[in-house]
CHARMM-style PDB file with segment names, atoms N, HN, CA, C and O in Angstrom:
ATOM      1  N   UNK     1      83.395  39.543  31.849  1.00  0.00      PROA
ATOM      2  CA  UNK     1      83.395  38.708  31.690  1.00  0.00      PROA
ATOM      3  C   UNK     1      85.571  38.681  31.790  1.00  0.00      PROA
ATOM      4  O   UNK     1      86.474  39.232  31.160  1.00  0.00      PROA
ATOM      5  N   UNK     2      85.473  37.602  33.073  1.00  0.00      PROA
ATOM      6  HN  UNK     2      84.740  37.154  33.584  1.00  0.00      PROA
ATOM      7  CA  UNK     2      87.019  37.713  32.441  1.00  0.00      PROA
ATOM      8  C   UNK     2      87.127  36.158  32.857  1.00  0.00      PROA
ATOM      9  O   UNK     2      86.071  35.527  32.820  1.00  0.00      PROA
ATOM     10  N   UNK     3      87.993  35.656  33.148  1.00  0.00      PROA
ATOM     11  HN  UNK     3      88.851  36.170  33.178  1.00  0.00      PROA
ATOM     12  CA  UNK     3      88.154  33.607  33.539  1.00  0.00      PROA
ATOM     13  C   UNK     3      88.952  34.422  35.286  1.00  0.00      PROA
ATOM     14  O   UNK     3      89.477  35.500  35.564  1.00  0.00      PROA
ATOM     15  N   UNK     4      88.618  33.158  36.043  1.00  0.00      PROA
ATOM     16  HN  UNK     4      88.192  32.282  35.817  1.00  0.00      PROA
ATOM     17  CA  UNK     4      88.523  33.430  36.815  1.00  0.00      PROA
ATOM     18  C   UNK     4      90.001  33.068  38.292  1.00  0.00      PROA
ATOM     19  O   UNK     4      90.135  33.076  39.515  1.00  0.00      PROA
ATOM     20  N   UNK     5      91.003  32.723  36.648  1.00  0.00      PROA
ATOM     21  HN  UNK     5      90.894  32.717  35.654  1.00  0.00      PROA
ATOM     22  CA  UNK     5      92.500  32.183  36.963  1.00  0.00      PROA
ATOM     23  C   UNK     5      92.751  33.936  36.634  1.00  0.00      PROA
ATOM     24  O   UNK     5      93.974  34.035  36.543  1.00  0.00      PROA
ATOM     25  N   UNK     6      92.281  34.996  36.472  1.00  0.00      PROA
ATOM     26  HN  UNK     6      91.287  34.916  36.546  1.00  0.00      PROA
ATOM     27  CA  UNK     6      92.337  36.174  36.127  1.00  0.00      PROA
ATOM     28  C   UNK     6      92.072  36.779  37.777  1.00  0.00      PROA
ATOM     29  O   UNK     6      92.523  37.867  38.133  1.00  0.00      PROA
ATOM     30  N   UNK     7      91.178  35.773  38.790  1.00  0.00      PROA
ATOM     31  HN  UNK     7      90.811  34.888  38.501  1.00  0.00      PROA
ATOM     32  CA  UNK     7      90.778  37.320  39.984  1.00  0.00      PROA
ATOM     33  C   UNK     7      91.935  37.099  40.579  1.00  0.00      PROA
ATOM     34  O   UNK     7      92.688  36.199  40.205  1.00  0.00      PROA
ATOM     35  N   UNK     8      92.270  38.105  41.829  1.00  0.00      PROA
ATOM     36  HN  UNK     8      91.658  38.835  42.133  1.00  0.00      PROA
ATOM     37  CA  UNK     8      93.264  38.639  41.828  1.00  0.00      PROA
ATOM     38  C   UNK     8      92.747  37.512  43.772  1.00  0.00      PROA
ATOM     39  O   UNK     8      91.680  37.361  44.366  1.00  0.00      PROA
ATOM     40  N   UNK     9      94.042  37.075  44.024  1.00  0.00      PROA
ATOM     41  HN  UNK     9      94.909  37.198  43.541  1.00  0.00      PROA
ATOM     42  CA  UNK     9      94.013  36.460  45.542  1.00  0.00      PROA
ATOM     43  C   UNK     9      93.559  37.109  47.039  1.00  0.00      PROA
ATOM     44  O   UNK     9      94.023  38.080  47.637  1.00  0.00      PROA
ATOM     45  N   UNK    10      92.743  36.416  47.308  1.00  0.00      PROA
ATOM     46  HN  UNK    10      92.367  35.628  46.822  1.00  0.00      PROA
ATOM     47  CA  UNK    10      91.940  37.148  47.972  1.00  0.00      PROA
ATOM     48  C   UNK    10      90.868  37.780  47.894  1.00  0.00      PROA
ATOM     49  O   UNK    10      90.620  38.007  49.078  1.00  0.00      PROA
ATOM     50  N   UNK    11      90.301  38.088  47.476  1.00  0.00      PROA
ATOM     51  HN  UNK    11      90.502  37.902  46.514  1.00  0.00      PROA
ATOM     52  CA  UNK    11      89.688  39.076  46.627  1.00  0.00      PROA
ATOM     53  C   UNK    11      87.585  38.087  45.782  1.00  0.00      PROA
ATOM     54  O   UNK    11      87.226  37.906  44.618  1.00  0.00      PROA
ATOM     55  N   UNK    12      86.969  37.813  46.939  1.00  0.00      PROA
ATOM     56  HN  UNK    12      87.261  37.960  47.884  1.00  0.00      PROA
ATOM     57  CA  UNK    12      85.889  37.262  46.065  1.00  0.00      PROA
ATOM     58  C   UNK    12      85.415  37.492  45.168  1.00  0.00      PROA
ATOM     59  O   UNK    12      84.769  38.540  45.214  1.00  0.00      PROA
ATOM     60  N   UNK    13      85.402  36.831  43.991  1.00  0.00      PROA
ATOM     61  HN  UNK    13      85.927  35.980  43.954  1.00  0.00      PROA
ATOM     62  CA  UNK    13      83.906  36.948  42.782  1.00  0.00      PROA
ATOM     63  C   UNK    13      82.905  35.656  43.083  1.00  0.00      PROA
ATOM     64  O   UNK    13      82.999  34.577  43.669  1.00  0.00      PROA
ATOM     65  N   UNK    14      81.489  36.677  42.048  1.00  0.00      PROA
ATOM     66  HN  UNK    14      81.412  37.553  41.572  1.00  0.00      PROA
ATOM     67  CA  UNK    14      80.743  35.316  41.709  1.00  0.00      PROA
ATOM     68  C   UNK    14      80.725  35.115  40.751  1.00  0.00      PROA
ATOM     69  O   UNK    14      80.527  36.016  39.937  1.00  0.00      PROA
ATOM     70  N   UNK    15      80.925  33.818  40.373  1.00  0.00      PROA
ATOM     71  HN  UNK    15      81.086  33.086  41.035  1.00  0.00      PROA
ATOM     72  CA  UNK    15      80.295  32.874  39.265  1.00  0.00      PROA
ATOM     73  C   UNK    15      79.578  33.211  37.916  1.00  0.00      PROA
ATOM     74  O   UNK    15      78.391  32.950  38.110  1.00  0.00      PROA
ATOM     75  N   UNK    16      79.698  33.537  37.005  1.00  0.00      PROA
ATOM     76  HN  UNK    16      80.662  33.749  36.847  1.00  0.00      PROA
ATOM     77  CA  UNK    16      78.854  34.475  36.018  1.00  0.00      PROA
ATOM     78  C   UNK    16      78.117  33.119  35.397  1.00  0.00      PROA
ATOM     79  O   UNK    16      76.978  32.726  35.649  1.00  0.00      PROA
ATOM     80  N   UNK    17      79.557  32.241  34.097  1.00  0.00      PROA
ATOM     81  HN  UNK    17      80.483  32.560  33.891  1.00  0.00      PROA
ATOM     82  CA  UNK    17      79.251  31.585  33.213  1.00  0.00      PROA
ATOM     83  C   UNK    17      80.235  29.886  34.049  1.00  0.00      PROA
ATOM     84  O   UNK    17      80.942  29.757  35.048  1.00  0.00      PROA
ATOM     85  N   UNK    18      79.795  29.009  33.078  1.00  0.00      PROA
ATOM     86  HN  UNK    18      79.220  29.114  32.266  1.00  0.00      PROA
ATOM     87  CA  UNK    18      80.725  28.152  33.271  1.00  0.00      PROA
ATOM     88  C   UNK    18      80.650  27.945  32.019  1.00  0.00      PROA
ATOM     89  O   UNK    18      79.489  27.900  31.614  1.00  0.00      PROA
ATOM     90  N   UNK    19      81.564  27.778  31.127  1.00  0.00      PROA
ATOM     91  HN  UNK    19      82.507  27.814  31.456  1.00  0.00      PROA
ATOM     92  CA  UNK    19      81.727  27.466  30.147  1.00  0.00      PROA
ATOM     93  C   UNK    19      82.396  25.444  29.701  1.00  0.00      PROA
ATOM     94  O   UNK    19      82.450  24.564  30.560  1.00  0.00      PROA
ATOM     95  N   UNK    20      82.801  25.236  28.159  1.00  0.00      PROA
ATOM     96  HN  UNK    20      82.758  25.951  27.461  1.00  0.00      PROA
ATOM     97  CA  UNK    20      83.139  23.376  28.300  1.00  0.00      PROA
ATOM     98  C   UNK    20      81.700  22.824  28.489  1.00  0.00      PROA
ATOM     99  O   UNK    20      80.635  23.160  29.007  1.00  0.00      PROA
ATOM    100  N   UNK    21      82.252  21.783  27.782  1.00  0.00      PROA
ATOM    101  HN  UNK    21      83.117  21.510  27.362  1.00  0.00      PROA
ATOM    102  CA  UNK    21      81.257  20.239  27.444  1.00  0.00      PROA
ATOM    103  C   UNK    21      80.662  19.729  28.488  1.00  0.00      PROA
ATOM    104  O   UNK    21      81.455  19.502  29.402  1.00  0.00      PROA
ATOM    105  N   UNK    22      79.170  19.358  28.795  1.00  0.00      PROA
ATOM    106  HN  UNK    22      78.525  19.542  28.052  1.00  0.00      PROA
ATOM    107  CA  UNK    22      78.394  18.653  29.485  1.00  0.00      PROA
ATOM    108  C   UNK    22      79.189  17.937  30.875  1.00  0.00      PROA
ATOM    109  O   UNK    22      78.740  17.993  32.020  1.00  0.00      PROA
ATOM    110  N   UNK    23      80.506  17.242  30.455  1.00  0.00      PROA
ATOM    111  HN  UNK    23      80.870  17.196  29.525  1.00  0.00      PROA
ATOM    112  CA  UNK    23      80.525  16.439  31.473  1.00  0.00      PROA
ATOM    113  C   UNK    23      81.638  16.879  32.218  1.00  0.00      PROA
ATOM    114  O   UNK    23      82.048  16.299  33.224  1.00  0.00      PROA
ATOM    115  N   UNK    24      82.380  18.419  31.489  1.00  0.00      PROA
ATOM    116  HN  UNK    24      82.046  18.890  30.673  1.00  0.00      PROA
ATOM    117  CA  UNK    24      83.135  18.924  32.140  1.00  0.00      PROA
ATOM    118  C   UNK    24      82.740  20.101  33.738  1.00  0.00      PROA
ATOM    119  O   UNK    24      83.458  20.375  34.700  1.00  0.00      PROA
ATOM    120  N   UNK    25      80.941  20.648  33.307  1.00  0.00      PROA
ATOM    121  HN  UNK    25      80.357  20.425  32.526  1.00  0.00      PROA
ATOM    122  CA  UNK    25      80.377  21.501  33.452  1.00  0.00      PROA
ATOM    123  C   UNK    25      79.933  20.428  34.591  1.00  0.00      PROA
ATOM    124  O   UNK    25      79.281  20.943  35.499  1.00  0.00      PROA
ATOM    125  N   UNK    26      80.119  19.319  34.684  1.00  0.00      PROA
ATOM    126  HN  UNK    26      80.649  18.901  33.946  1.00  0.00      PROA
ATOM    127  CA  UNK    26      79.113  18.399  35.709  1.00  0.00      PROA
ATOM    128  C   UNK    26      80.124  18.473  36.504  1.00  0.00      PROA
ATOM    129  O   UNK    26      79.979  19.321  37.385  1.00  0.00      PROA
ATOM    130  N   UNK    27      80.934  17.996  36.518  1.00  0.00      PROA
ATOM    131  HN  UNK    27      81.052  17.308  35.803  1.00  0.00      PROA
ATOM    132  CA  UNK    27      82.526  17.619  37.020  1.00  0.00      PROA
ATOM    133  C   UNK    27      82.458  19.198  37.852  1.00  0.00      PROA
ATOM    134  O   UNK    27      82.127  19.142  39.037  1.00  0.00      PROA
ATOM    135  N   UNK    28      82.716  20.379  37.350  1.00  0.00      PROA
ATOM    136  HN  UNK    28      82.986  20.425  36.388  1.00  0.00      PROA
ATOM    137  CA  UNK    28      82.640  21.744  38.028  1.00  0.00      PROA
ATOM    138  C   UNK    28      81.221  22.259  39.463  1.00  0.00      PROA
ATOM    139  O   UNK    28      81.172  22.712  40.607  1.00  0.00      PROA
ATOM    140  N   UNK    29      80.452  21.860  38.534  1.00  0.00      PROA
ATOM    141  HN  UNK    29      80.492  21.493  37.605  1.00  0.00      PROA
ATOM    142  CA  UNK    29      79.160  21.919  39.527  1.00  0.00      PROA
ATOM    143  C   UNK    29      79.514  20.848  41.247  1.00  0.00      PROA
ATOM    144  O   UNK    29      79.609  21.156  42.435  1.00  0.00      PROA
ATOM    145  N   UNK    30      79.610  19.525  40.444  1.00  0.00      PROA
ATOM    146  HN  UNK    30      79.532  19.275  39.478  1.00  0.00      PROA
ATOM    147  CA  UNK    30      79.907  18.452  41.768  1.00  0.00      PROA
ATOM    148  C   UNK    30      80.928  19.200  42.785  1.00  0.00      PROA
ATOM    149  O   UNK    30      80.580  19.422  43.944  1.00  0.00      PROA
ATOM    150  N   UNK    31      81.983  19.512  42.381  1.00  0.00      PROA
ATOM    151  HN  UNK    31      82.266  19.332  41.439  1.00  0.00      PROA
ATOM    152  CA  UNK    31      82.796  20.214  43.470  1.00  0.00      PROA
ATOM    153  C   UNK    31      82.576  21.826  44.261  1.00  0.00      PROA
ATOM    154  O   UNK    31      83.337  22.395  45.044  1.00  0.00      PROA
ATOM    155  N   UNK    32      81.560  22.168  43.847  1.00  0.00      PROA
ATOM    156  HN  UNK    32      80.941  21.706  43.211  1.00  0.00      PROA
ATOM    157  CA  UNK    32      80.724  22.870  43.895  1.00  0.00      PROA
ATOM    158  C   UNK    32      80.290  24.691  43.423  1.00  0.00      PROA
ATOM    159  O   UNK    32      79.545  25.573  43.849  1.00  0.00      PROA
ATOM    160  N   UNK    33      81.624  24.444  41.924  1.00  0.00      PROA
ATOM    161  HN  UNK    33      82.229  23.727  41.578  1.00  0.00      PROA
ATOM    162  CA  UNK    33      81.177  25.469  41.671  1.00  0.00      PROA
ATOM    163  C   UNK    33      80.147  25.773  40.181  1.00  0.00      PROA
ATOM    164  O   UNK    33      80.430  25.476  39.020  1.00  0.00      PROA
ATOM    165  N   UNK    34      78.954  26.427  40.679  1.00  0.00      PROA
ATOM    166  HN  UNK    34      78.724  26.668  41.622  1.00  0.00      PROA
ATOM    167  CA  UNK    34      77.735  26.419  40.250  1.00  0.00      PROA
ATOM    168  C   UNK    34      77.771  27.922  40.108  1.00  0.00      PROA
ATOM    169  O   UNK    34      78.627  28.564  40.716  1.00  0.00      PROA
ATOM    170  N   UNK    35      76.630  28.679  39.113  1.00  0.00      PROA
ATOM    171  HN  UNK    35      75.935  28.157  38.619  1.00  0.00      PROA
ATOM    172  CA  UNK    35      76.484  30.002  38.488  1.00  0.00      PROA
ATOM    173  C   UNK    35      75.776  30.610  39.973  1.00  0.00      PROA
ATOM    174  O   UNK    35      74.962  30.081  40.730  1.00  0.00      PROA
ATOM    175  N   UNK    36      76.451  31.930  40.026  1.00  0.00      PROA
ATOM    176  HN  UNK    36      77.112  32.359  39.411  1.00  0.00      PROA
ATOM    177  CA  UNK    36      76.372  33.153  41.611  1.00  0.00      PROA
ATOM    178  C   UNK    36      76.360  32.099  42.814  1.00  0.00      PROA
ATOM    179  O   UNK    36      75.538  31.781  43.673  1.00  0.00      PROA
ATOM    180  N   UNK    37      77.634  31.714  42.480  1.00  0.00      PROA
ATOM    181  HN  UNK    37      78.302  31.973  41.782  1.00  0.00      PROA
ATOM    182  CA  UNK    37      78.343  31.138  43.741  1.00  0.00      PROA
ATOM    183  C   UNK    37      79.801  31.761  43.661  1.00  0.00      PROA
ATOM    184  O   UNK    37      80.412  31.967  42.612  1.00  0.00      PROA
ATOM    185  N   UNK    38      80.326  32.068  45.146  1.00  0.00      PROA
ATOM    186  HN  UNK    38      79.830  31.900  45.998  1.00  0.00      PROA
ATOM    187  CA  UNK    38      80.545  33.375  45.329  1.00  0.00      PROA
ATOM    188  C   UNK    38      82.708  32.502  45.761  1.00  0.00      PROA
ATOM    189  O   UNK    38      83.140  32.246  46.885  1.00  0.00      PROA
ATOM    190  N   UNK    39      83.134  32.395  45.009  1.00  0.00      PROA
ATOM    191  HN  UNK    39      82.783  32.602  44.096  1.00  0.00      PROA
ATOM    192  CA  UNK    39      84.992  32.016  45.147  1.00  0.00      PROA
ATOM    193  C   UNK    39      86.150  32.876  45.775  1.00  0.00      PROA
ATOM    194  O   UNK    39      86.118  34.105  45.712  1.00  0.00      PROA
ATOM    195  N   UNK    40      86.785  32.450  46.152  1.00  0.00      PROA
ATOM    196  HN  UNK    40      86.811  31.452  46.203  1.00  0.00      PROA
ATOM    197  CA  UNK    40      88.082  32.652  46.292  1.00  0.00      PROA
ATOM    198  C   UNK    40      89.488  32.558  46.353  1.00  0.00      PROA
ATOM    199  O   UNK    40      90.236  32.105  47.220  1.00  0.00      PROA
ATOM    200  N   UNK    41      89.649  32.964  45.497  1.00  0.00      PROA
ATOM    201  HN  UNK    41      89.041  33.332  44.793  1.00  0.00      PROA
ATOM    202  CA  UNK    41      91.183  32.616  44.966  1.00  0.00      PROA
ATOM    203  C   UNK    41      91.566  32.867  46.088  1.00  0.00      PROA
ATOM    204  O   UNK    41      91.366  33.963  46.612  1.00  0.00      PROA
ATOM    205  N   UNK    42      92.460  31.474  46.913  1.00  0.00      PROA
ATOM    206  HN  UNK    42      92.623  30.584  46.487  1.00  0.00      PROA
ATOM    207  CA  UNK    42      93.396  31.550  48.324  1.00  0.00      PROA
ATOM    208  C   UNK    42      94.875  31.865  48.013  1.00  0.00      PROA
ATOM    209  O   UNK    42      95.539  32.361  48.923  1.00  0.00      PROA
ATOM    210  N   UNK    43      95.638  31.553  46.451  1.00  0.00      PROA
ATOM    211  HN  UNK    43      95.099  31.149  45.712  1.00  0.00      PROA
ATOM    212  CA  UNK    43      97.297  30.875  46.179  1.00  0.00      PROA
ATOM    213  C   UNK    43      96.914  30.701  44.416  1.00  0.00      PROA
ATOM    214  O   UNK    43      96.006  30.609  43.589  1.00  0.00      PROA
ATOM    215  N   UNK    44      97.947  30.730  44.562  1.00  0.00      PROA
ATOM    216  HN  UNK    44      98.684  30.805  45.233  1.00  0.00      PROA
ATOM    217  CA  UNK    44      98.266  30.400  43.116  1.00  0.00      PROA
ATOM    218  C   UNK    44      99.747  30.286  42.829  1.00  0.00      PROA
ATOM    219  O   UNK    44     100.387  31.322  43.011  1.00  0.00      PROA
ATOM    220  N   UNK    45     100.604  28.909  42.295  1.00  0.00      PROA
ATOM    221  HN  UNK    45     100.084  28.068  42.148  1.00  0.00      PROA
ATOM    222  CA  UNK    45     101.635  28.030  41.905  1.00  0.00      PROA
ATOM    223  C   UNK    45     101.208  27.544  40.412  1.00  0.00      PROA
ATOM    224  O   UNK    45     100.531  26.624  39.955  1.00  0.00      PROA
ATOM    225  N   UNK    46     101.725  28.302  40.049  1.00  0.00      PROA
ATOM    226  HN  UNK    46     102.276  29.050  40.420  1.00  0.00      PROA
ATOM    227  CA  UNK    46     102.823  28.060  38.596  1.00  0.00      PROA
ATOM    228  C   UNK    46     100.850  28.014  37.582  1.00  0.00      PROA
ATOM    229  O   UNK    46     100.304  27.121  36.933  1.00  0.00      PROA
ATOM    230  N   UNK    47     100.505  29.122  37.872  1.00  0.00      PROA
ATOM    231  HN  UNK    47     100.948  29.847  38.399  1.00  0.00      PROA
ATOM    232  CA  UNK    47      98.919  28.923  37.082  1.00  0.00      PROA
ATOM    233  C   UNK    47      97.923  27.624  37.667  1.00  0.00      PROA
ATOM    234  O   UNK    47      96.938  27.261  37.024  1.00  0.00      PROA
ATOM    235  N   UNK    48      98.320  26.981  38.973  1.00  0.00      PROA
ATOM    236  HN  UNK    48      99.120  27.276  39.496  1.00  0.00      PROA
ATOM    237  CA  UNK    48      97.649  26.543  39.124  1.00  0.00      PROA
ATOM    238  C   UNK    48      96.596  26.940  40.679  1.00  0.00      PROA
ATOM    239  O   UNK    48      97.232  27.124  41.717  1.00  0.00      PROA
ATOM    240  N   UNK    49      95.468  27.016  40.719  1.00  0.00      PROA
ATOM    241  HN  UNK    49      94.951  26.867  39.876  1.00  0.00      PROA
ATOM    242  CA  UNK    49      94.792  27.680  41.993  1.00  0.00      PROA
ATOM    243  C   UNK    49      94.117  27.613  43.065  1.00  0.00      PROA
ATOM    244  O   UNK    49      92.914  27.858  42.980  1.00  0.00      PROA
ATOM    245  N   UNK    50      94.501  27.381  43.933  1.00  0.00      PROA
ATOM    246  HN  UNK    50      95.479  27.182  44.002  1.00  0.00      PROA
ATOM    247  CA  UNK    50      93.512  26.506  44.981  1.00  0.00      PROA
ATOM    248  C   UNK    50      92.868  28.359  45.595  1.00  0.00      PROA
ATOM    249  O   UNK    50      93.303  29.503  45.725  1.00  0.00      PROA
ATOM    250  N   UNK    51      91.605  27.569  45.792  1.00  0.00      PROA
ATOM    251  HN  UNK    51      91.251  26.640  45.686  1.00  0.00      PROA
ATOM    252  CA  UNK    51      89.879  28.454  45.484  1.00  0.00      PROA
ATOM    253  C   UNK    51      89.267  27.784  47.100  1.00  0.00      PROA
ATOM    254  O   UNK    51      89.293  26.642  47.559  1.00  0.00      PROA
ATOM    255  N   UNK    52      88.986  28.478  47.390  1.00  0.00      PROA
ATOM    256  HN  UNK    52      88.966  29.406  47.017  1.00  0.00      PROA
ATOM    257  CA  UNK    52      87.134  29.212  48.403  1.00  0.00      PROA
ATOM    258  C   UNK    52      86.358  28.639  47.917  1.00  0.00      PROA
ATOM    259  O   UNK    52      86.201  29.042  46.765  1.00  0.00      PROA
ATOM    260  N   UNK    53      85.632  27.735  48.208  1.00  0.00      PROA
ATOM    261  HN  UNK    53      85.759  27.407  49.145  1.00  0.00      PROA
ATOM    262  CA  UNK    53      84.387  27.054  47.471  1.00  0.00      PROA
ATOM    263  C   UNK    53      83.637  26.899  48.529  1.00  0.00      PROA
ATOM    264  O   UNK    53      83.777  25.733  48.895  1.00  0.00      PROA
ATOM    265  N   UNK    54      82.692  27.629  49.424  1.00  0.00      PROA
ATOM    266  HN  UNK    54      82.578  28.577  49.126  1.00  0.00      PROA
ATOM    267  CA  UNK    54      82.032  27.393  50.411  1.00  0.00      PROA
ATOM    268  C   UNK    54      82.011  27.212  50.970  1.00  0.00      PROA
ATOM    269  O   UNK    54      81.621  28.204  51.585  1.00  0.00      PROA
ATOM    270  N   UNK    55      82.332  25.514  52.449  1.00  0.00      PROA
ATOM    271  HN  UNK    55      82.649  24.708  51.949  1.00  0.00      PROA
ATOM    272  CA  UNK    55      83.355  25.423  52.972  1.00  0.00      PROA
ATOM    273  C   UNK    55      84.153  24.698  52.825  1.00  0.00      PROA
ATOM    274  O   UNK    55      84.165  23.860  53.726  1.00  0.00      PROA
ATOM    275  N   UNK    56      85.368  24.481  51.632  1.00  0.00      PROA
ATOM    276  HN  UNK    56      85.359  25.162  50.900  1.00  0.00      PROA
ATOM    277  CA  UNK    56      85.385  23.149  50.763  1.00  0.00      PROA
ATOM    278  C   UNK    56      87.512  24.916  50.087  1.00  0.00      PROA
ATOM    279  O   UNK    56      87.486  26.114  49.806  1.00  0.00      PROA
ATOM    280  N   UNK    57      88.330  24.213  50.156  1.00  0.00      PROA
ATOM    281  HN  UNK    57      88.351  23.239  50.385  1.00  0.00      PROA
ATOM    282  CA  UNK    57      89.634  24.441  49.010  1.00  0.00      PROA
ATOM    283  C   UNK    57      89.182  23.277  48.559  1.00  0.00      PROA
ATOM    284  O   UNK    57      88.646  22.269  49.022  1.00  0.00      PROA
ATOM    285  N   UNK    58      89.699  23.862  47.082  1.00  0.00      PROA
ATOM    286  HN  UNK    58      90.135  24.681  46.707  1.00  0.00      PROA
ATOM    287  CA  UNK    58      89.252  23.241  45.633  1.00  0.00      PROA
ATOM    288  C   UNK    58      91.001  23.465  45.058  1.00  0.00      PROA
ATOM    289  O   UNK    58      91.773  24.300  45.529  1.00  0.00      PROA
ATOM    290  N   UNK    59      91.192  22.883  44.396  1.00  0.00      PROA
ATOM    291  HN  UNK    59      90.565  22.205  44.013  1.00  0.00      PROA
ATOM    292  CA  UNK    59      92.647  23.310  43.888  1.00  0.00      PROA
ATOM    293  C   UNK    59      92.252  22.718  42.407  1.00  0.00      PROA
ATOM    294  O   UNK    59      92.173  21.499  42.251  1.00  0.00      PROA
ATOM    295  N   UNK    60      91.952  23.847  41.074  1.00  0.00      PROA
ATOM    296  HN  UNK    60      92.016  24.837  41.201  1.00  0.00      PROA
ATOM    297  CA  UNK    60      92.119  23.459  39.872  1.00  0.00      PROA
ATOM    298  C   UNK    60      93.361  23.947  39.122  1.00  0.00      PROA
ATOM    299  O   UNK    60      94.080  24.891  39.448  1.00  0.00      PROA
ATOM    300  N   UNK    61      93.488  23.165  38.091  1.00  0.00      PROA
ATOM    301  HN  UNK    61      92.905  22.398  37.825  1.00  0.00      PROA
ATOM    302  CA  UNK    61      94.651  23.685  37.162  1.00  0.00      PROA
ATOM    303  C   UNK    61      94.076  24.758  36.314  1.00  0.00      PROA
ATOM    304  O   UNK    61      92.877  25.037  36.308  1.00  0.00      PROA
ATOM    305  N   UNK    62      95.013  25.368  35.572  1.00  0.00      PROA
ATOM    306  HN  UNK    62      95.987  25.142  35.577  1.00  0.00      PROA
ATOM    307  CA  UNK    62      94.771  27.160  34.945  1.00  0.00      PROA
ATOM    308  C   UNK    62      93.229  26.660  33.688  1.00  0.00      PROA
ATOM    309  O   UNK    62      92.093  27.135  33.680  1.00  0.00      PROA
ATOM    310  N   UNK    63      93.810  25.611  32.812  1.00  0.00      PROA
ATOM    311  HN  UNK    63      94.733  25.226  32.819  1.00  0.00      PROA
ATOM    312  CA  UNK    63      92.631  24.902  31.727  1.00  0.00      PROA
ATOM    313  C   UNK    63      91.209  25.288  32.613  1.00  0.00      PROA
ATOM    314  O   UNK    63      90.419  26.195  32.353  1.00  0.00      PROA
ATOM    315  N   UNK    64      91.155  24.456  33.567  1.00  0.00      PROA
ATOM    316  HN  UNK    64      91.797  23.719  33.778  1.00  0.00      PROA
ATOM    317  CA  UNK    64      89.545  23.959  34.216  1.00  0.00      PROA
ATOM    318  C   UNK    64      89.272  25.545  34.700  1.00  0.00      PROA
ATOM    319  O   UNK    64      88.206  26.143  34.556  1.00  0.00      PROA
ATOM    320  N   UNK    65      90.718  26.173  35.417  1.00  0.00      PROA
ATOM    321  HN  UNK    65      91.584  25.687  35.533  1.00  0.00      PROA
ATOM    322  CA  UNK    65      89.959  27.438  36.106  1.00  0.00      PROA
ATOM    323  C   UNK    65      89.332  28.334  34.599  1.00  0.00      PROA
ATOM    324  O   UNK    65      88.112  28.496  34.651  1.00  0.00      PROA
ATOM    325  N   UNK    66      89.933  28.840  33.466  1.00  0.00      PROA
ATOM    326  HN  UNK    66      90.924  28.709  33.424  1.00  0.00      PROA
ATOM    327  CA  UNK    66      89.531  29.145  32.585  1.00  0.00      PROA
ATOM    328  C   UNK    66      88.276  29.400  31.915  1.00  0.00      PROA
ATOM    329  O   UNK    66      87.833  30.339  31.254  1.00  0.00      PROA
ATOM    330  N   UNK    67      87.811  28.194  32.316  1.00  0.00      PROA
ATOM    331  HN  UNK    67      88.171  27.432  32.854  1.00  0.00      PROA
ATOM    332  CA  UNK    67      85.890  27.720  31.423  1.00  0.00      PROA
ATOM    333  C   UNK    67      85.026  28.184  33.154  1.00  0.00      PROA
ATOM    334  O   UNK    67      84.027  27.665  33.650  1.00  0.00      PROA
ATOM    335  N   UNK    68      85.853  29.266  33.674  1.00  0.00      PROA
ATOM    336  HN  UNK    68      86.665  29.688  33.271  1.00  0.00      PROA
ATOM    337  CA  UNK    68      84.598  29.511  34.903  1.00  0.00      PROA
ATOM    338  C   UNK    68      85.341  30.909  34.968  1.00  0.00      PROA
ATOM    339  O   UNK    68      86.518  31.224  35.145  1.00  0.00      PROA
ATOM    340  N   UNK    69      83.702  31.901  34.668  1.00  0.00      PROA
ATOM    341  HN  UNK    69      82.746  31.645  34.525  1.00  0.00      PROA
ATOM    342  CA  UNK    69      84.002  32.923  33.757  1.00  0.00      PROA
ATOM    343  C   UNK    69      83.572  33.879  34.863  1.00  0.00      PROA
ATOM    344  O   UNK    69      82.604  33.264  35.312  1.00  0.00      PROA
ATOM    345  N   UNK    70      83.665  34.885  35.519  1.00  0.00      PROA
ATOM    346  HN  UNK    70      84.451  35.384  35.154  1.00  0.00      PROA
ATOM    347  CA  UNK    70      83.695  35.945  37.025  1.00  0.00      PROA
ATOM    348  C   UNK    70      83.238  37.023  35.892  1.00  0.00      PROA
ATOM    349  OT1 UNK    70      83.024  38.194  36.205  1.00  0.00      PROA
TER     350      UNK     70
END
């Protein structure tokens, strides 16, 4: 497993695990980041990621993306 921040742009990846406190995991789940869902990195700028999750795009900073393991 590796953090989501290391995924290549345009490559669909599957979330395997989400780490962090319960509040952080709950927040990510509300945004659509759940285990076994498919996420695609759209772009990366200064360590911040724009991600395609289901039918929406979400921006995450590097620290949050590092908590999502693929």
